[in-house]
BANU-310035 format. One record per residue (C-alpha): residue number from 0; x, y, z. Coordinates in Angstrom, 1 decimal. Layout:
// BANU-310035
+-----+--------+--------+--------+
| pos |      u |      v |      w |
+-----+--------+--------+--------+
| NUM |      X |      Y |      Z |
...
+-----+--------+--------+--------+
//
This chain:
// BANU-310035
+-----+--------+--------+--------+
| pos |      u |      v |      w |
+-----+--------+--------+--------+
|   0 |  -22.7 |  -37.5 |   -8.2 |
|   1 |  -21.7 |  -36.8 |  -11.9 |
|   2 |  -18.7 |  -38.4 |  -13.5 |
|   3 |  -17.0 |  -35.0 |  -13.7 |
|   4 |  -17.5 |  -34.4 |  -10.0 |
|   5 |  -16.2 |  -37.9 |   -9.2 |
|   6 |  -13.0 |  -37.3 |  -11.2 |
|   7 |  -12.5 |  -33.8 |   -9.5 |
|   8 |  -13.1 |  -35.3 |   -6.1 |
|   9 |  -10.5 |  -38.0 |   -6.6 |
|  10 |   -7.9 |  -35.5 |   -7.9 |
|  11 |   -8.5 |  -33.2 |   -4.9 |
|  12 |   -8.5 |  -36.1 |   -2.5 |
|  13 |   -5.1 |  -37.1 |   -3.8 |
|  14 |   -3.7 |  -33.6 |   -3.5 |
|  15 |   -4.9 |  -33.2 |    0.0 |
|  16 |   -3.6 |  -36.6 |    1.1 |
|  17 |   -0.3 |  -35.8 |   -0.5 |
|  18 |   -0.1 |  -32.6 |    1.5 |
|  19 |   -1.0 |  -34.3 |    4.8 |
|  20 |   -4.7 |  -33.5 |    4.8 |
|  21 |   -6.5 |  -36.8 |    4.9 |
|  22 |  -10.1 |  -36.3 |    4.3 |
|  23 |  -12.4 |  -37.0 |    1.3 |
|  24 |  -13.7 |  -34.0 |   -0.7 |
|  25 |  -16.8 |  -34.0 |   -2.9 |
|  26 |  -18.6 |  -31.3 |   -4.8 |
|  27 |  -22.2 |  -32.0 |   -3.9 |
|  28 |  -22.8 |  -28.6 |   -2.3 |
|  29 |  -21.7 |  -26.6 |   -5.3 |
|  30 |  -18.2 |  -26.0 |   -6.8 |
|  31 |  -18.6 |  -22.5 |   -8.1 |
|  32 |  -17.5 |  -23.6 |  -11.6 |
|  33 |  -20.6 |  -23.1 |  -13.8 |
|  34 |  -23.0 |  -20.5 |  -15.0 |
|  35 |  -22.6 |  -16.9 |  -16.3 |
|  36 |  -22.2 |  -15.2 |  -12.9 |
|  37 |  -18.6 |  -14.2 |  -12.1 |
|  38 |  -17.2 |  -13.1 |   -8.8 |
|  39 |  -14.6 |  -10.3 |   -8.1 |
|  40 |  -11.8 |  -12.7 |   -9.0 |
|  41 |  -13.5 |  -13.3 |  -12.3 |
|  42 |  -14.4 |  -16.9 |  -11.3 |
|  43 |  -17.6 |  -18.5 |  -12.4 |
|  44 |  -19.9 |  -19.0 |   -9.4 |
|  45 |  -23.2 |  -20.7 |   -8.7 |
|  46 |  -26.0 |  -19.2 |   -6.7 |
|  47 |  -27.0 |  -21.2 |   -3.6 |
|  48 |  -30.3 |  -23.1 |   -3.5 |
|  49 |  -30.5 |  -22.3 |    0.3 |
|  50 |  -28.3 |  -21.4 |    3.3 |
|  51 |  -29.3 |  -24.4 |    5.4 |
|  52 |  -25.7 |  -25.5 |    5.9 |
|  53 |  -24.5 |  -22.1 |    7.0 |
|  54 |  -22.1 |  -19.5 |    5.8 |
|  55 |  -18.4 |  -19.1 |    6.3 |
|  56 |  -16.5 |  -15.8 |    5.9 |
|  57 |  -12.8 |  -15.6 |    5.2 |
|  58 |  -10.7 |  -12.5 |    5.1 |
|  59 |  -11.0 |   -8.7 |    5.5 |
|  60 |  -14.5 |   -7.3 |    5.1 |
|  61 |  -16.3 |  -10.5 |    4.4 |
|  62 |  -18.3 |  -10.7 |    7.6 |
|  63 |  -19.1 |   -7.0 |    7.2 |
|  64 |  -20.8 |   -7.8 |    3.8 |
|  65 |  -22.5 |  -10.9 |    5.2 |
|  66 |  -24.0 |   -8.7 |    7.9 |
|  67 |  -25.3 |   -6.2 |    5.3 |
|  68 |  -27.2 |   -9.1 |    3.8 |
|  69 |  -28.8 |  -10.2 |    7.1 |
|  70 |  -26.8 |  -13.5 |    7.4 |
|  71 |  -26.3 |  -13.3 |   11.2 |
|  72 |  -28.3 |  -16.5 |   11.9 |
|  73 |  -26.5 |  -18.3 |    9.0 |
|  74 |  -22.9 |  -17.6 |   10.1 |
|  75 |  -21.1 |  -20.7 |   11.3 |
|  76 |  -17.4 |  -19.8 |   11.0 |
|  77 |  -15.5 |  -16.4 |   10.8 |
|  78 |  -12.1 |  -14.8 |   10.9 |
|  79 |  -10.5 |  -15.0 |   14.3 |
|  80 |  -10.0 |  -11.3 |   14.3 |
|  81 |  -13.8 |  -10.8 |   14.1 |
|  82 |  -14.5 |  -12.5 |   17.4 |
|  83 |  -12.2 |  -11.1 |   20.0 |
|  84 |  -13.3 |   -8.5 |   22.4 |
|  85 |  -11.2 |   -5.8 |   20.7 |
|  86 |  -12.8 |   -6.8 |   17.5 |
|  87 |  -15.8 |   -4.6 |   18.2 |
|  88 |  -13.6 |   -1.5 |   17.9 |
|  89 |  -14.6 |    0.4 |   14.7 |
|  90 |  -16.8 |   -2.2 |   13.1 |
|  91 |  -20.5 |   -1.4 |   13.2 |
|  92 |  -21.6 |   -5.0 |   12.6 |
|  93 |  -19.8 |   -6.0 |   15.8 |
|  94 |  -22.3 |   -3.9 |   17.8 |
|  95 |  -25.3 |   -5.0 |   15.7 |
|  96 |  -24.6 |   -8.7 |   16.1 |
|  97 |  -22.9 |  -10.6 |   18.9 |
|  98 |  -20.4 |  -12.6 |   16.9 |
|  99 |  -18.0 |  -12.2 |   19.9 |
| 100 |  -20.3 |  -14.0 |   22.3 |
| 101 |  -21.2 |  -16.7 |   19.7 |
| 102 |  -17.5 |  -17.4 |   19.3 |
| 103 |  -17.0 |  -17.5 |   23.1 |
| 104 |  -19.8 |  -20.1 |   23.6 |
| 105 |  -18.7 |  -22.1 |   20.5 |
| 106 |  -21.8 |  -21.4 |   18.4 |
| 107 |  -19.6 |  -19.8 |   15.8 |
| 108 |  -16.2 |  -21.4 |   14.9 |
| 109 |  -13.1 |  -19.5 |   13.8 |
| 110 |  -10.3 |  -19.9 |   11.3 |
| 111 |   -6.9 |  -18.3 |   10.7 |
| 112 |   -6.8 |  -14.5 |   10.7 |
| 113 |   -7.1 |  -13.1 |    7.2 |
| 114 |   -5.8 |  -16.3 |    5.7 |
| 115 |   -6.7 |  -19.9 |    4.8 |
| 116 |   -4.3 |  -22.5 |    5.8 |
| 117 |   -4.3 |  -26.3 |    5.2 |
| 118 |   -6.0 |  -26.9 |    8.5 |
| 119 |   -8.7 |  -24.3 |    7.6 |
| 120 |   -9.4 |  -26.1 |    4.3 |
| 121 |   -9.9 |  -29.3 |    6.2 |
| 122 |  -12.0 |  -27.9 |    9.0 |
| 123 |  -14.2 |  -25.7 |    6.7 |
| 124 |  -14.6 |  -28.6 |    4.3 |
| 125 |  -15.9 |  -30.8 |    7.0 |
| 126 |  -18.5 |  -28.2 |    7.9 |
| 127 |  -19.9 |  -28.5 |    4.3 |
| 128 |  -21.3 |  -24.9 |    4.3 |
| 129 |  -23.8 |  -23.7 |    1.8 |
| 130 |  -21.3 |  -21.0 |    0.8 |
| 131 |  -17.9 |  -19.6 |    1.7 |
| 132 |  -17.3 |  -15.8 |    1.2 |
| 133 |  -13.6 |  -15.2 |    0.6 |
| 134 |  -11.8 |  -11.8 |    0.3 |
| 135 |   -9.9 |  -11.1 |   -2.9 |
| 136 |   -6.6 |  -10.6 |   -1.0 |
| 137 |   -6.9 |  -13.9 |    0.7 |
| 138 |   -7.8 |  -15.6 |   -2.6 |
| 139 |   -4.8 |  -14.1 |   -4.3 |
| 140 |   -2.4 |  -14.8 |   -1.5 |
| 141 |   -3.6 |  -18.4 |   -0.8 |
| 142 |   -5.0 |  -19.4 |   -4.2 |
| 143 |   -4.0 |  -23.1 |   -4.0 |
| 144 |   -5.8 |  -23.6 |   -0.7 |
| 145 |   -8.8 |  -21.5 |   -1.8 |
| 146 |   -9.1 |  -23.6 |   -4.9 |
| 147 |   -8.9 |  -26.8 |   -2.9 |
| 148 |  -11.7 |  -25.6 |   -0.7 |
| 149 |  -13.7 |  -24.5 |   -3.8 |
| 150 |  -13.6 |  -28.2 |   -5.0 |
| 151 |  -15.8 |  -29.0 |   -2.0 |
| 152 |  -17.7 |  -25.9 |   -1.2 |
| 153 |  -19.5 |  -23.2 |   -3.1 |
| 154 |  -17.0 |  -20.3 |   -2.9 |
| 155 |  -17.5 |  -16.6 |   -3.9 |
| 156 |  -14.7 |  -14.1 |   -3.9 |
| 157 |  -15.4 |  -10.5 |   -3.0 |
| 158 |  -13.2 |   -7.4 |   -3.0 |
| 159 |  -12.2 |   -5.3 |    0.1 |
| 160 |  -13.1 |   -2.2 |   -1.9 |
| 161 |  -11.3 |    0.8 |   -0.5 |
| 162 |  -13.0 |    3.0 |   -3.0 |
| 163 |  -16.8 |    2.8 |   -2.9 |
| 164 |  -17.9 |    6.3 |   -3.9 |
| 165 |  -17.8 |    8.8 |   -6.7 |
| 166 |  -17.9 |   11.5 |   -4.0 |
| 167 |  -18.1 |   14.5 |   -6.4 |
| 168 |  -21.3 |   13.0 |   -7.8 |
| 169 |  -22.7 |   11.6 |   -4.6 |
| 170 |  -23.0 |    8.1 |   -6.1 |
| 171 |  -21.8 |    4.6 |   -5.5 |
| 172 |  -19.0 |    3.6 |   -7.9 |
| 173 |  -19.6 |    0.8 |  -10.4 |
| 174 |  -17.4 |   -1.8 |   -8.6 |
| 175 |  -19.3 |   -1.4 |   -5.3 |
| 176 |  -22.6 |   -1.8 |   -7.1 |
| 177 |  -21.3 |   -4.8 |   -8.9 |
| 178 |  -20.4 |   -6.4 |   -5.6 |
| 179 |  -23.8 |   -5.8 |   -4.1 |
| 180 |  -25.4 |   -7.3 |   -7.2 |
| 181 |  -23.0 |  -10.3 |   -7.1 |
| 182 |  -23.9 |  -11.2 |   -3.5 |
| 183 |  -27.6 |  -10.6 |   -4.1 |
| 184 |  -27.6 |  -13.1 |   -6.9 |
| 185 |  -25.3 |  -15.7 |   -5.2 |
| 186 |  -27.1 |  -15.6 |   -1.9 |
| 187 |  -30.6 |  -15.5 |   -3.5 |
| 188 |  -31.2 |  -12.1 |   -1.9 |
| 189 |  -31.6 |   -9.8 |   -4.8 |
| 190 |  -34.4 |   -7.8 |   -3.1 |
| 191 |  -32.0 |   -7.0 |   -0.3 |
| 192 |  -29.3 |   -6.0 |   -2.8 |
| 193 |  -31.7 |   -3.5 |   -4.4 |
| 194 |  -32.7 |   -2.2 |   -0.9 |
| 195 |  -29.1 |   -1.6 |    0.0 |
| 196 |  -28.3 |    0.2 |   -3.3 |
| 197 |  -31.4 |    2.4 |   -3.2 |
| 198 |  -31.0 |    3.0 |    0.6 |
| 199 |  -27.4 |    4.1 |    0.4 |
| 200 |  -28.2 |    6.3 |   -2.6 |
| 201 |  -31.0 |    8.0 |   -0.6 |
| 202 |  -28.5 |    8.8 |    2.1 |
| 203 |  -26.1 |   10.3 |   -0.4 |
| 204 |  -29.0 |   12.3 |   -1.9 |
| 205 |  -29.9 |   13.6 |    1.5 |
| 206 |  -26.4 |   14.6 |    2.3 |
| 207 |  -26.1 |   16.4 |   -1.0 |
| 208 |  -29.3 |   18.2 |   -0.4 |
| 209 |  -28.0 |   19.4 |    3.0 |
| 210 |  -24.7 |   20.7 |    1.8 |
| 211 |  -25.9 |   21.9 |   -1.6 |
| 212 |  -24.0 |   25.1 |   -2.6 |
| 213 |  -22.1 |   25.0 |    0.7 |
| 214 |  -18.4 |   24.8 |    1.1 |
| 215 |  -16.4 |   25.2 |    4.2 |
| 216 |  -13.1 |   27.1 |    4.0 |
| 217 |  -12.0 |   25.7 |    7.4 |
| 218 |   -8.8 |   23.7 |    7.1 |
| 219 |   -9.3 |   20.2 |    8.5 |
| 220 |   -6.7 |   17.8 |    9.7 |
| 221 |   -7.9 |   14.1 |    9.9 |
| 222 |   -5.6 |   12.1 |   12.1 |
| 223 |   -5.2 |    8.9 |   14.1 |
| 224 |   -7.1 |    6.8 |   11.6 |
| 225 |   -6.2 |    3.1 |   11.9 |
| 226 |   -4.3 |    1.8 |    8.8 |
| 227 |   -2.4 |   -1.4 |    9.2 |
| 228 |   -2.7 |   -0.9 |   12.9 |
| 229 |   -3.6 |    1.9 |   15.3 |
| 230 |   -1.9 |    5.3 |   14.5 |
| 231 |   -0.7 |    8.3 |   16.5 |
| 232 |   -1.8 |   11.8 |   15.8 |
| 233 |    1.1 |   12.5 |   13.5 |
| 234 |   -0.5 |   10.3 |   10.9 |
| 235 |   -3.0 |   12.1 |    8.6 |
| 236 |   -5.3 |   10.7 |    6.0 |
| 237 |   -5.1 |   12.3 |    2.5 |
| 238 |   -8.5 |   10.8 |    1.5 |
| 239 |  -11.4 |   11.0 |    3.9 |
| 240 |  -14.7 |   10.2 |    2.2 |
| 241 |  -16.9 |   11.8 |    4.9 |
| 242 |  -15.1 |   15.1 |    4.7 |
| 243 |  -15.4 |   15.1 |    0.9 |
| 244 |  -19.1 |   14.5 |    1.1 |
| 245 |  -19.4 |   17.3 |    3.6 |
| 246 |  -17.6 |   19.7 |    1.2 |
| 247 |  -14.8 |   20.2 |    3.7 |
| 248 |  -11.2 |   21.0 |    3.1 |
| 249 |   -8.6 |   18.3 |    4.0 |
| 250 |   -5.2 |   19.9 |    4.7 |
| 251 |   -3.5 |   16.7 |    3.5 |
| 252 |   -4.7 |   17.5 |    0.0 |
| 253 |   -2.4 |   20.5 |    0.1 |
| 254 |    0.7 |   18.3 |    0.3 |
| 255 |   -0.4 |   15.0 |   -1.3 |
| 256 |   -2.6 |   13.7 |   -4.1 |
| 257 |   -2.5 |   10.2 |   -2.5 |
| 258 |   -5.8 |    8.2 |   -2.5 |
| 259 |   -7.0 |    5.3 |   -0.5 |
| 260 |   -6.9 |    4.5 |    3.2 |
| 261 |   -3.1 |    4.5 |    3.8 |
| 262 |   -2.1 |    7.1 |    6.4 |
| 263 |    0.8 |    9.5 |    5.9 |
| 264 |    3.1 |   10.4 |    8.7 |
| 265 |    3.9 |   14.1 |    9.1 |
| 266 |    6.4 |   15.9 |   11.3 |
| 267 |    5.1 |   18.4 |   13.9 |
| 268 |    6.6 |   21.3 |   11.9 |
| 269 |    4.5 |   20.3 |    8.9 |
| 270 |    1.3 |   20.2 |   11.0 |
| 271 |    2.0 |   23.5 |   12.6 |
| 272 |    2.7 |   25.1 |    9.1 |
| 273 |   -0.6 |   23.7 |    7.8 |
| 274 |   -2.3 |   25.4 |   10.8 |
| 275 |   -5.6 |   23.4 |   10.8 |
| 276 |   -8.8 |   25.1 |   12.0 |
| 277 |  -10.3 |   21.8 |   12.9 |
| 278 |   -8.7 |   18.5 |   14.0 |
| 279 |  -10.8 |   15.3 |   13.6 |
| 280 |   -9.4 |   12.6 |   15.8 |
| 281 |  -10.3 |    9.0 |   15.0 |
| 282 |  -11.1 |    7.2 |   18.3 |
| 283 |   -9.1 |    4.1 |   17.3 |
| 284 |   -6.0 |    6.0 |   18.3 |
| 285 |   -7.1 |    6.1 |   21.9 |
| 286 |   -4.2 |    3.9 |   23.1 |
| 287 |   -1.6 |    6.0 |   21.2 |
| 288 |   -2.3 |    9.4 |   22.8 |
| 289 |    0.3 |    9.2 |   25.5 |
| 290 |    3.2 |    8.5 |   23.1 |
| 291 |    5.8 |   11.1 |   22.2 |
| 292 |    4.5 |   11.6 |   18.6 |
| 293 |    0.9 |   12.3 |   19.7 |
| 294 |    2.1 |   14.5 |   22.6 |
| 295 |    4.2 |   16.6 |   20.1 |
| 296 |    1.1 |   17.0 |   17.9 |
| 297 |   -1.0 |   18.2 |   20.8 |
| 298 |    1.6 |   20.9 |   21.5 |
| 299 |    1.3 |   22.1 |   17.9 |
| 300 |   -2.6 |   22.0 |   18.1 |
| 301 |   -2.5 |   24.2 |   21.2 |
| 302 |   -0.5 |   26.8 |   19.4 |
| 303 |   -2.8 |   26.7 |   16.3 |
| 304 |   -6.0 |   27.1 |   18.5 |
| 305 |   -7.7 |   24.3 |   16.5 |
| 306 |  -11.1 |   23.0 |   17.5 |
| 307 |  -10.9 |   19.2 |   18.1 |
| 308 |  -13.7 |   16.7 |   17.5 |
| 309 |  -13.7 |   12.9 |   17.9 |
| 310 |  -15.0 |   11.3 |   14.7 |
| 311 |  -16.7 |    8.0 |   14.0 |
| 312 |  -14.0 |    5.3 |   13.4 |
| 313 |  -13.2 |    5.2 |    9.7 |
| 314 |  -11.5 |    2.0 |    8.9 |
| 315 |  -11.0 |   -1.4 |   10.5 |
| 316 |  -10.7 |   -4.6 |    8.5 |
| 317 |  -11.4 |   -2.4 |    5.5 |
| 318 |  -13.5 |    0.7 |    5.0 |
| 319 |  -16.5 |    1.0 |    7.4 |
| 320 |  -18.9 |    2.3 |    4.7 |
| 321 |  -21.7 |    2.7 |    7.3 |
| 322 |  -19.5 |    4.8 |    9.5 |
| 323 |  -18.4 |    7.0 |    6.6 |
| 324 |  -22.1 |    8.0 |    6.0 |
| 325 |  -22.8 |    8.3 |    9.7 |
| 326 |  -19.7 |   10.5 |   10.2 |
| 327 |  -20.6 |   12.8 |    7.3 |
| 328 |  -23.7 |   14.0 |    9.3 |
| 329 |  -21.4 |   14.7 |   12.3 |
| 330 |  -18.9 |   16.6 |   10.2 |
| 331 |  -21.6 |   18.7 |    8.6 |
| 332 |  -22.7 |   19.8 |   12.1 |
| 333 |  -19.1 |   20.5 |   13.1 |
| 334 |  -18.3 |   22.5 |   10.0 |
| 335 |  -21.6 |   24.4 |    9.5 |
| 336 |  -23.3 |   24.4 |   12.9 |
| 337 |  -26.7 |   23.7 |   14.3 |
| 338 |  -28.4 |   26.0 |   11.9 |
| 339 |  -27.7 |   23.5 |    9.1 |
| 340 |  -28.2 |   20.3 |   11.1 |
| 341 |  -28.5 |   20.1 |   14.9 |
| 342 |  -27.4 |   17.3 |   17.2 |
| 343 |  -30.8 |   15.6 |   17.5 |
| 344 |  -31.1 |   15.5 |   13.7 |
| 345 |  -27.6 |   14.1 |   13.4 |
| 346 |  -28.3 |   11.3 |   15.9 |
| 347 |  -31.6 |   10.4 |   14.2 |
| 348 |  -29.9 |   10.3 |   10.7 |
| 349 |  -27.0 |    8.2 |   12.0 |
| 350 |  -29.4 |    5.7 |   13.6 |
| 351 |  -31.2 |    5.5 |   10.2 |
| 352 |  -27.9 |    4.7 |    8.5 |
| 353 |  -27.2 |    1.8 |   10.8 |
| 354 |  -30.7 |    0.4 |   10.5 |
| 355 |  -30.3 |    0.6 |    6.7 |
| 356 |  -27.2 |   -1.6 |    6.9 |
| 357 |  -28.3 |   -3.9 |    9.7 |
| 358 |  -32.1 |   -3.7 |    9.9 |
| 359 |  -33.6 |   -3.5 |   13.4 |
| 360 |  -30.3 |   -4.8 |   14.9 |
| 361 |  -28.7 |   -1.5 |   13.9 |
| 362 |  -30.9 |    0.5 |   16.2 |
| 363 |  -28.4 |    0.6 |   19.1 |
| 364 |  -25.1 |    0.6 |   17.1 |
| 365 |  -24.5 |    4.4 |   17.5 |
| 366 |  -25.1 |    4.3 |   21.3 |
| 367 |  -23.1 |    1.1 |   21.9 |
| 368 |  -20.2 |    2.3 |   19.8 |
| 369 |  -20.0 |    5.5 |   21.8 |
| 370 |  -20.1 |    3.4 |   25.0 |
| 371 |  -17.3 |    1.2 |   23.8 |
| 372 |  -14.9 |    4.0 |   23.2 |
| 373 |  -15.9 |    5.4 |   26.6 |
| 374 |  -14.8 |    2.0 |   27.9 |
| 375 |  -18.3 |    1.0 |   29.2 |
| 376 |  -19.7 |   -1.2 |   26.4 |
| 377 |  -21.6 |   -4.2 |   27.8 |
| 378 |  -22.5 |   -6.6 |   24.9 |
| 379 |  -24.8 |   -8.9 |   26.9 |
| 380 |  -25.6 |   -6.9 |   30.0 |
| 381 |  -23.0 |   -8.7 |   32.1 |
| 382 |  -19.6 |   -9.1 |   30.2 |
| 383 |  -18.0 |   -5.6 |   30.0 |
| 384 |  -15.8 |   -5.2 |   26.9 |
| 385 |  -13.4 |   -2.4 |   27.4 |
| 386 |  -11.3 |   -0.7 |   24.7 |
| 387 |   -7.7 |    0.0 |   25.5 |
| 388 |   -6.4 |    3.5 |   26.0 |
| 389 |   -8.1 |    6.7 |   27.3 |
| 390 |  -11.8 |    7.2 |   27.1 |
| 391 |  -13.0 |    9.2 |   24.1 |
| 392 |  -16.6 |   10.2 |   23.3 |
| 393 |  -17.5 |   10.0 |   19.6 |
| 394 |  -19.0 |   13.2 |   18.4 |
| 395 |  -17.8 |   15.3 |   21.3 |
| 396 |  -15.7 |   18.5 |   21.1 |
| 397 |  -12.4 |   18.4 |   23.0 |
| 398 |   -9.7 |   20.7 |   24.1 |
| 399 |   -6.1 |   19.9 |   25.3 |
| 400 |   -5.3 |   19.9 |   28.9 |
| 401 |   -2.4 |   18.7 |   31.1 |
| 402 |    1.2 |   19.8 |   31.2 |
| 403 |    3.7 |   19.5 |   28.4 |
| 404 |    4.8 |   15.9 |   28.0 |
| 405 |    1.6 |   14.7 |   29.6 |
| 406 |   -1.1 |   16.3 |   27.5 |
| 407 |   -4.6 |   14.9 |   27.2 |
| 408 |   -7.8 |   15.4 |   25.4 |
| 409 |  -10.4 |   16.9 |   27.7 |
| 410 |  -14.1 |   17.2 |   26.9 |
| 411 |  -15.5 |   20.7 |   26.3 |
+-----+--------+--------+--------+
//
């Protein structure tokens, strides 16, 4: 061990002991403090020599990114929220890889949800992983503990990245590309980084080719999208990437220039006045449909005569970039019909999107996600994982049935 590392080890050991954490820290597995490569927190980071000691993900979106880079076999510890049964929900990587089952049998360890506490520093430090991937928000909110961990482990900080597209140009934005390149270099997987960039761009080019010179004048209300928890139907989303890529018209843009994934709550009168032609319902609202707010919205939708479709889930632990691209194909079919793209082609293209992000493990993501929201998803053929709320089928058209006060979405 170098003299500098010995000094740093002693300093950190004193700090940890003073804070009640009594274990010795070294920096033999990389400290992320040298080289020209900088992460999304503008820290100098060091590429790994190998992943033999495993990978730990900390915070929103980090396991998603690790999954994009094929690190399933290397994952040894993840956020608690990524391993419970409900954690499947909207996240494509939960259907591609059985993190839930690995946590259940103890193969994968867990740490505090979207945080890193003193106990996490100790436990992760003892694992001595090859690298720890930490989200920017966790790093900013728990910087002292993150820095203590970085004294032992090679740490890279990545962003949650709510914005990832220049939708008008059908291109990935610079920060998203920067993050792909960062992880490619840090993980020693630059070929995979290039594959992701070119693959996603190919999907965007394909979408652009399909909707070229086409614009729908149908007014669309996107609702029930999870944002800081599940939302009822009176919450609309002002920015919906899939709809922008499909050249659709979001009615929320008529009342707000708000950007990002934060939902806006509307009153029923506003929704009725906007008079949407199409309502896209995010399936993550399935346990909110019996509430008064959703019931009132259903009454307004009945009067407007809107067509209703269940979309692919948009956001959960950050933006589901794979689902955005998958749902764009569904929306194109809903907006322009089978003459532009039929259901068989939609399903084929969606399967290709998931295989781009997860390799062969992405082959069944579309089908298993549909099964989950229908309450029948079986991750290992025996243990049924059921979503809360009423069954909804992603991609299906719905109408509203039942009596006032007990309305329900009914398949067409």
